[in-house]
N, C-alpha and C positions, 0 to 999 in steps of 0.2 A: 341144795335145791332138789337134787335127785332123791335124797333121803326123805325129804319132806313130801315129795310127790308120791313116793311109795307108801309112806305112813298115812297120808290123807287120801287114800284111794277109794273111799266111800263117803257119802255125804253125812256129816254129823255137825254141821255148823248152824248158824242162825238164818232164819228166813230173811232174805234181803230184798228181793223183788218177787213178783208173783211166782215165777218158776225158777228162781235162783237162790242159792244158799251162799253165805259168806263163811268160809272155814277158818281163816286166819288173816292176820295183818303182819306183814314182813317189812323190815327196814334194816338194811345192813346185817348186823349180827343179832338183831332183836326180833323176837317172834312173839306174837300174841294170838293164842288160840281162842276161838269163840264157840260157844255151845249153849243150847237151851237147857240141857240136863247134865247132872253130875255124872251119870253113867257114860254119856257120850264124851265128856271131857276126860274122864279116867281112861276110856278106851283110846282116845287120841294120844294121850301121854304114853300109854302102854305100847301102842304101835310105833310111836316115834322112838321110844327107848330101844325097842327091838330092831327097828330098821337102822338106827344109828349104830348099834352094836355090830351089825353085819358089816359095816364099813370101818370098824375100829374106833368109833366115836362114842361119847357118852354125854348125857345131860348133866350139867353142874347143878345139883339140887340146891346148893347154898345160894346160887344166883337166881333161882327160879322162884317166882312169887305168884300168888293166886289172889284174885279179887272176885267176889261174887256180887252181882247187882240184883237186889231184891230177891234173895234166896233164903229159904228157911232151912235147907239141908245143912247139917253140921258135920257130915262125914269129911274126913281128911283125904285130900288128893294125895296119891303116892306115886313116887317114881321108884320102882323096885320096892324095897322095904322102907324107904325113907319118906316121911311126910313133907309135903310142900308147905312152905310158910304162907299163911293167910294174912293179908294186910288190908286195912280199911281203905287205903288209897295209895296211888303211886303215880309217878310222872312218866308218860309215854310220849315221846316226840314233842316235848315241851307243853303237853296238855296234862292237867291233873285229872285223873280218873278216880272216882270214888264209888264205894259200894252202895251209895244212895241213888246213883244213876243221874244225879243232877249236875249242874254246872257251877254251883256255889263255890266249891273248893277251888276249881280251876280259875274262876274270876278273882277270888281272894289271893290266890298264888300269883297271878299276873299283876295285880295291883301292888302286892308286896315287892315283887321283882322290879317294878317300874319306879318305886320309891327309893330303891337302893342306889 
């Protein structure tokens, strides 16, 4: 929590309310960064990597995933010299999130789980 506060010490999140920005979503050991631009997202990752290293911690790149909603940018996000895996969708707190930004995948996933 302290590392995250140090890393996110300047606003680079998404516009949430008129005068508020949402930087990230946290749950237990899961973290989801939010940003409108590639540059802001890369900057957040760089800052988190550096702040974590100050405390002897590191980001596990193999467990890190990236999803972009309605983005044309094809640059790879990096943690140090390693590229972050880009995925078309993933499950976060039992909700399916997709790069289309819609709810179709989430609804289909819930129906499939209910039928099992």
